[in-house]
C-alpha positions in Angstrom: -79.0 -39.5 -25.8 -78.6 -42.2 -28.4 -74.8 -41.7 -28.5 -74.5 -43.4 -25.1 -73.6 -47.1 -25.3 -74.6 -49.2 -22.2 -73.1 -52.4 -21.0 -75.7 -55.1 -20.8 -73.9 -58.5 -20.8 -72.8 -60.2 -17.6 -69.5 -61.0 -19.1 -68.7 -57.3 -19.7 -69.5 -56.5 -16.0 -67.5 -59.5 -14.8 -64.5 -58.5 -17.0 -64.5 -55.0 -15.4 -64.9 -56.4 -11.9 -61.9 -58.8 -12.4 -59.5 -56.8 -14.5 -60.6 -53.2 -14.2 -59.1 -50.5 -12.0 -61.4 -49.5 -9.1 -61.9 -46.2 -7.4 -63.9 -45.9 -4.2 -65.7 -43.0 -2.5 -68.5 -43.0 0.1 -71.2 -42.4 -2.7 -69.8 -44.3 -5.7 -67.5 -47.1 -6.8 -66.1 -46.8 -10.3 -64.4 -49.5 -12.4 -62.4 -48.5 -15.5 -60.8 -50.6 -18.2 -59.6 -49.8 -21.7 -61.7 -51.5 -24.5 -60.7 -52.5 -28.0 -62.9 -49.9 -29.8 -63.1 -46.1 -29.7 -66.4 -46.2 -28.0 -67.2 -45.1 -24.5 -69.5 -47.7 -22.8 -70.9 -47.7 -19.3 -73.0 -49.7 -16.9 -74.7 -49.0 -13.6 -75.3 -51.5 -10.8 -77.4 -51.0 -7.7 -77.7 -53.7 -5.1 -80.4 -54.3 -2.7 -78.3 -52.8 0.1 -79.0 -49.4 -1.5 -82.7 -49.6 -0.7 -86.0 -50.5 -2.2 -86.9 -49.9 -5.8 -87.5 -46.2 -5.5 -84.1 -45.5 -3.9 -82.3 -47.8 -6.4 -83.9 -46.0 -9.3 -82.9 -42.6 -7.9 -79.4 -43.8 -7.4 -79.2 -44.9 -11.1 -80.7 -41.7 -12.3 -78.2 -39.5 -10.3 -75.3 -41.6 -11.5 -76.5 -41.5 -15.1 -76.9 -37.7 -15.0 -73.3 -37.2 -13.6 -72.0 -39.5 -16.4 -73.8 -37.5 -19.1 -72.3 -34.3 -17.8 -68.8 -35.7 -17.9 -69.2 -37.6 -21.3 -67.7 -34.9 -23.5 -64.6 -34.6 -21.3 -63.7 -38.3 -21.5 -61.1 -39.9 -23.7 -62.6 -42.5 -26.1 -62.0 -46.2 -25.8 -62.9 -47.0 -22.2 -65.5 -49.1 -20.4 -67.0 -47.9 -17.0 -69.1 -49.6 -14.4 -70.6 -47.5 -11.6 -71.7 -49.1 -8.5 -74.1 -47.2 -6.2 -73.4 -47.2 -2.5 -75.9 -47.0 0.3 -75.5 -43.2 0.6 -76.0 -42.6 -3.2 -79.8 -42.0 -3.2 -79.6 -39.6 -0.3 -77.0 -37.1 -1.6 -77.4 -34.3 -4.1 -76.4 -35.0 -7.7 -73.5 -32.5 -7.5 -71.8 -34.7 -4.9 -72.0 -37.8 -7.1 -70.7 -35.7 -10.1 -67.7 -34.5 -7.9 -66.9 -38.1 -6.9 -67.2 -39.3 -10.4 -64.9 -36.5 -11.7 -62.3 -37.3 -9.1 -62.4 -41.0 -10.1 -62.0 -40.1 -13.7 -59.0 -37.8 -13.0 -57.4 -40.6 -10.9 -57.9 -43.0 -13.8 -56.4 -40.6 -16.3 -59.4 -40.7 -18.7 -60.2 -37.0 -18.7 -59.1 -35.0 -21.8 
C-alpha cells in the first residue's frame, strides 16, 4: 500500500476543483487533472452532509477500496479527488467501484 500517493495540501485540492474535469454520479463525484509527474495521486473528501464520523469514515474506506482495485488499470500522470455524496456510506462497495470505473472511462484515464 506504500505505492499510493495521497494529496494532502489544500492548494492541490483547490487546483483540482478549479481546473479539473468533474464527473458526477449519485454516489461519487470525481475530479481529474493531468499532473506534471508520472505519479498517480489521489485525495478523498467527505463533508458533514455525508453524516457523522462513522458514516464519513465508511465512505472514505469504500472509496479508497474502489480506487485500490482500479489502480493498476490507470494511466500514470493524473491527480484525482473523490468527493463522497450523501448516499455513499449506504451503498455496497461494488456500486462505488462501478461509478468510479465509469468516471475513469469517461475521463479517458483507463489503459
